[in-house]
C-alpha positions in Angstrom: -27.5 6.9 11.9 -25.0 6.4 9.7 -24.6 3.1 6.7 -22.1 1.1 7.7 -19.4 1.2 5.4 -17.6 -2.0 4.1 -14.1 -2.2 3.1 -13.6 -2.3 -0.9 -12.9 -5.6 -1.9 -9.2 -5.6 -3.4 -10.1 -5.9 -7.3 -11.8 -2.6 -6.6 -9.0 -1.2 -4.8 -6.5 -2.5 -7.4 -9.2 -1.0 -10.2 -9.2 2.4 -8.2 -5.1 2.2 -7.8 -5.1 2.2 -11.7 -7.4 4.6 -12.5 -4.9 7.1 -10.4 -1.6 5.7 -12.4 -1.1 9.2 -15.1 1.9 9.7 -16.7 3.6 12.0 -14.5 4.1 9.6 -11.5 6.5 6.2 -11.0 7.0 3.3 -9.1 10.1 2.6 -7.7 11.7 -0.5 -7.7 11.4 -3.3 -5.1 12.6 -1.9 -1.6 15.5 -3.2 -0.3 15.8 -5.2 2.4 17.5 -2.5 4.9 18.6 1.2 4.1 22.3 -0.1 3.8 21.4 -1.3 0.4 18.3 0.9 -0.5 18.4 3.1 -3.8 18.3 6.2 -4.0 15.7 8.4 -6.1 15.0 12.0 -6.6 12.6 13.5 -4.4 9.8 15.4 -5.2 10.0 18.2 -2.1 12.9 18.5 -0.1 14.0 18.8 3.6 16.7 20.9 5.3 20.0 19.7 5.4 21.2 17.7 8.6 17.8 15.9 9.0 16.2 12.5 7.9 13.0 11.0 8.5 11.5 7.5 7.7 7.9 6.9 7.3 6.3 3.3 7.6 3.0 2.6 6.1 0.3 0.8 6.9 1.1 -1.9 9.7 -2.7 -3.6 9.8 -1.0 -5.7 13.0 2.3 -7.1 11.4 4.5 -7.3 14.8 7.4 -9.0 13.3 7.5 -6.5 10.2 7.2 -3.7 12.4 10.2 -4.7 14.7 12.5 -5.7 11.8 12.0 -1.6 10.2 12.8 -0.3 13.9 15.8 -2.5 14.4 16.7 -1.2 10.5 16.2 2.1 11.4 18.1 2.1 14.5 20.9 0.2 12.5 21.2 3.1 10.0 21.1 5.7 12.6 23.8 4.3 14.3 25.5 4.0 10.9 25.2 7.1 9.6 24.3 9.8 12.6 22.3 12.6 11.5 21.4 16.4 13.2 17.7 15.7 14.0 15.6 12.6 12.5 12.3 12.1 12.7 10.2 8.4 12.3 6.3 9.0 11.1 4.2 6.1 11.5 1.5 6.6 8.7 -1.7 5.0 11.1 -3.5 1.6 10.6 -1.5 -0.3 13.0 -4.0 -2.8 13.7 -6.7 -5.4 12.2 -6.0 -8.1 8.8 -2.7 -9.1 10.7 -2.2 -11.7 13.4 -0.2 -9.8 15.8 -1.9 -6.3 16.7 -1.4 -6.6 20.4 2.7 -6.7 19.8 2.4 -3.7 17.5 0.0 -2.3 20.5 3.0 -2.8 22.9 5.9 -2.1 21.0 4.6 2.1 20.2 2.5 2.9 23.0 4.3 5.4 24.9 7.2 5.2 22.3 8.5 8.5 21.9 12.2 7.7 21.2 13.8 5.5 18.6 17.4 5.1 18.2 17.8 9.1 18.7 15.0 9.7 16.4 11.2 11.5 17.4 8.2 9.1 17.0 5.1 10.1 15.6 2.5 8.3 15.3 -0.7 9.2 13.1 -3.9 8.7 13.3 -5.5 6.4 10.6 -8.8 4.9 9.6 -9.2 2.0 10.8 -7.9 3.6 14.8 -10.9 5.8 14.1 -13.4 3.2 12.9 -12.4 1.8 16.4 -12.7 5.2 18.6 -15.9 5.9 17.2 -16.9 1.9 17.9 -15.8 2.3 21.5 -18.0 5.3 22.0 -21.3 3.5 21.4 -21.3 4.0 17.3 -22.9 0.4 16.3 -22.2 1.5 12.6 -18.4 2.1 12.9 -18.1 -1.3 15.1 -19.9 -3.0 12.0 -17.3 -1.3 9.5 -14.2 -1.8 11.7 -15.5 -6.0 12.0 -15.8 -6.0 8.7 -12.4 -4.4 7.9 -10.3 -6.7 9.8 -10.9 -6.0 13.3 -11.3 -9.6 14.0 -8.2 -10.5 13.9 -8.3 -7.5 16.2 -10.1 -9.2 18.5 -8.4 -12.4 18.5 -4.6 -11.0 19.0 -6.1 -8.9 22.0 -7.5 -12.4 23.8 -11.4 -11.4 22.9 -13.9 -13.9 21.2 -14.7 -12.2 17.9 -18.5 -13.3 18.8 -18.3 -11.4 22.0 -20.7 -8.6 22.7 -20.1 -5.3 22.0 -20.5 -3.5 24.7 -18.1 -6.0 26.6 -14.9 -4.4 24.2 -13.7 -1.7 26.3 -13.7 -3.4 29.4 -11.8 -6.1 27.9 -9.2 -4.5 25.2 -6.0 -3.6 26.8 -5.7 -0.9 29.4 -3.6 1.2 27.1 -5.5 1.4 24.3 -7.7 3.9 24.8 -4.7 6.7 25.4 -2.6 4.9 22.7 -5.8 6.2 20.3 -6.3 9.5 22.0 -3.0 10.1 21.6 -2.6 9.6 17.5 -2.5 12.9 15.6 -4.0 13.7 12.1 -1.0 15.0 10.1 2.4 16.0 10.5 4.4 18.9 8.4 8.5 18.4 8.4 9.7 20.5 5.8 8.7 20.3 2.1 6.3 17.0 3.0 3.2 16.7 4.8 2.6 13.1 6.6 -1.2 11.6 6.4 -2.5 8.3 6.7 -5.1 8.7 3.3 -4.4 11.8 1.1 -6.2 15.7 1.0 -9.1 17.1 -0.3 -7.7 18.4 -3.7 -8.8 22.3 -3.4 -8.9 22.9 0.1 -5.6 24.3 2.2 -4.1 22.4 3.7 -4.4 24.1 7.5 -8.3 23.9 6.8 -8.5 20.1 6.0 -11.3 17.3 7.8 -10.0 14.7 9.3 -12.4 12.7 7.3 -10.5 13.0 4.5 -7.2 13.0 6.0 -7.9 9.6 7.0 -10.3 7.8 4.3 -10.1 9.9 1.0 -9.2 8.7 -1.9 -10.6 9.9 -4.8 -10.4 12.5 -6.1 -7.0 12.9 -4.0 -5.5 9.9 -6.2 -5.9 11.2 -9.6 -5.2 14.8 -9.1 -2.4 16.5 -10.4 -2.7 19.7 -7.9 0.1 21.1 -6.3 -0.9 20.7 -2.8 1.6 22.8 -1.5 3.3 20.6 -0.1 4.2 17.0 -0.9 1.8 14.1 0.9 3.2 11.0 1.9 0.4 8.5 2.7 -0.6 5.0 3.1 -4.6 3.6 3.1 -4.6 2.7 -0.2 -2.7 -0.4 -1.2 0.2 -0.1 -4.3 2.6 -3.3 -5.2 5.2 -1.2 -4.9 6.0 2.5 -3.5 5.0 5.4 -5.8 6.4 8.5 -6.4 4.7 11.5 -7.7 5.4 15.1 -8.3 2.6 15.9 -5.3 2.6 13.0 -3.3 4.2 9.3 -2.0 2.5 6.5 -1.8 3.8 3.8 0.5 0.9 1.1 1.6 2.2 -1.9 -0.1 -0.2 -4.3 1.6 1.6 -5.0 5.0 -1.7 -7.7 6.8 -2.8 -8.2 3.1 -0.3 -10.5 1.7 2.1 -7.7 1.0 4.9 -6.2 2.4 5.7 -3.5 5.4 8.0 -0.3 3.4 9.9 2.4 5.2 10.6 5.3 3.0 13.7 7.2 4.1 13.5 11.2 2.9 16.8 13.4 3.6 17.6 16.7 1.6 16.3 16.0 -1.7 16.4 12.4 -1.9 13.8 9.2 -1.1 14.9 5.6 -0.7 12.8 2.6 0.2 13.4 -0.8 2.4 10.4 -2.8 3.9 10.2 -5.9 6.2 
């Protein structure tokens, strides 16, 4: 039986992120309130002409903020039509924040947003919940210590309810939602994952465990992965651009903001809620 893994304290996460701050990368200025006023930066990779991609960082039960981003994306697409658009959600939909039930209701079965194709990726919090519902008691302990109690409360389940009752008490839409989550998504010069990739391992041979949970050595390496990795998982104060990756977890559900990146041709911009 594996040993339970606790989420590192915030101060340790900040220290780990700080170790990855080498001179070759920078943080963007504070994101705008909507795409119409955002600052655009040179991107580290390219998308085909006529394609736009929106990438949303870790949501963590912030249903109101997610709704605001979705509304802004739909408005942006109406104002600036494009041949092909995709909205990628980088995982960690539940836990910490107050409205996991609202996030599930908004995302379940969602395949189109303002004409854009919708992609939902697997995060480590979803993987913990999948393992917990399969009977892994260590995973259940991990999940509870990683914000799972807030999710149970949002779903109307007492935090102290026996674990054996979770499967029947959770929303009926949840199992299908979890099963449909993809480990990664690749478009143009970008690879979208929840956490990162294992340096030295080809992109098509990455382990799901790394895609949803890695921090080091991914954060500190300057290695060219073969695609620029767009990821969340490790909180940053502002979205960060590096030659081999873009970091988008700005701490939603943990006193931070929910950020969306807008990738188009050779540019990237950010807005948040």
